[in-house]
C-alpha positions in Angstrom: -14.9 16.3 23.0 -16.4 18.8 25.5 -16.0 22.4 24.3 -14.3 23.3 27.6 -11.6 20.7 27.0 -10.9 21.7 23.4 -7.7 23.5 22.5 -5.6 21.7 25.2 -4.0 19.2 22.8 -5.8 16.2 24.2 -7.1 15.1 20.8 -3.8 15.6 19.1 -2.0 13.6 21.7 -4.6 10.8 21.6 -4.4 10.6 17.8 -0.6 10.6 17.8 -0.8 7.5 20.0 -3.3 5.8 17.7 -0.8 3.9 15.5 0.9 2.3 18.5 -2.5 1.3 19.9 -3.4 -0.2 16.5 -0.2 -2.3 16.4 -0.8 -3.6 19.9 -4.5 -4.4 19.6 -5.0 -4.8 15.9 -1.7 -5.8 14.4 -3.2 -7.0 11.1 -4.6 -3.5 10.3 -2.5 -1.3 8.1 -4.8 1.7 7.7 -7.4 3.7 9.7 -10.1 5.4 7.6 -12.6 8.0 8.9 -15.1 10.4 7.6 -15.3 14.0 8.7 -17.9 16.7 7.7 -16.4 19.0 5.2 -17.6 22.0 7.3 -15.6 20.9 10.3 -12.4 22.7 9.3 -10.7 22.4 12.8 -11.2 18.6 12.8 -9.8 18.3 9.2 -6.8 20.4 10.2 -6.2 18.2 13.3 -6.5 14.9 11.3 -4.0 16.2 8.7 -1.7 17.4 11.4 -1.4 13.9 12.9 -0.9 12.2 9.5 -4.3 11.5 8.0 -4.3 11.9 4.2 -7.1 13.4 2.1 -7.2 11.6 -1.2 -10.1 13.7 -2.5 -12.7 11.1 -1.6 -16.1 12.5 -0.5 -19.1 10.6 0.8 -22.6 12.1 0.8 -23.5 11.8 4.4 -26.9 12.5 6.1 -25.5 15.8 7.5 -23.6 16.9 4.4 -20.5 15.8 2.4 -17.9 13.9 4.4 -14.2 14.0 3.6 -12.8 10.5 3.8 -9.3 10.6 5.4 -6.7 7.8 5.6 -4.0 7.1 8.2 -1.4 4.6 7.0 -0.2 2.5 9.9 3.6 2.2 9.8 5.7 -0.6 11.0 5.8 -1.1 14.8 9.5 0.1 15.0 8.5 3.5 13.4 5.6 3.8 15.7 7.8 3.2 18.8 10.3 5.8 17.5 7.5 8.3 17.1 6.1 7.6 20.6 9.5 8.0 22.2 9.9 11.4 20.6 6.4 12.4 21.8 7.2 11.4 25.4 10.4 13.5 25.6 
């Protein structure tokens, strides 16, 4: 994300919508997994804030160690409840 756009909540909102998007477009998927550089503390904090779980997995990436984070995708009804809360 462009530095001028950071801090406005755009990434948080987008990531909060991710489970619903996954149910609509990839209903067979029950988890999203990503890697984030361990030095990128703001990103790690953001991912944890929206529900990603750090299980202590680390991958030796070309630009340093990467934390592997997991986002369990809940049932569609739970995702819809969460999206309704966000839109209010």
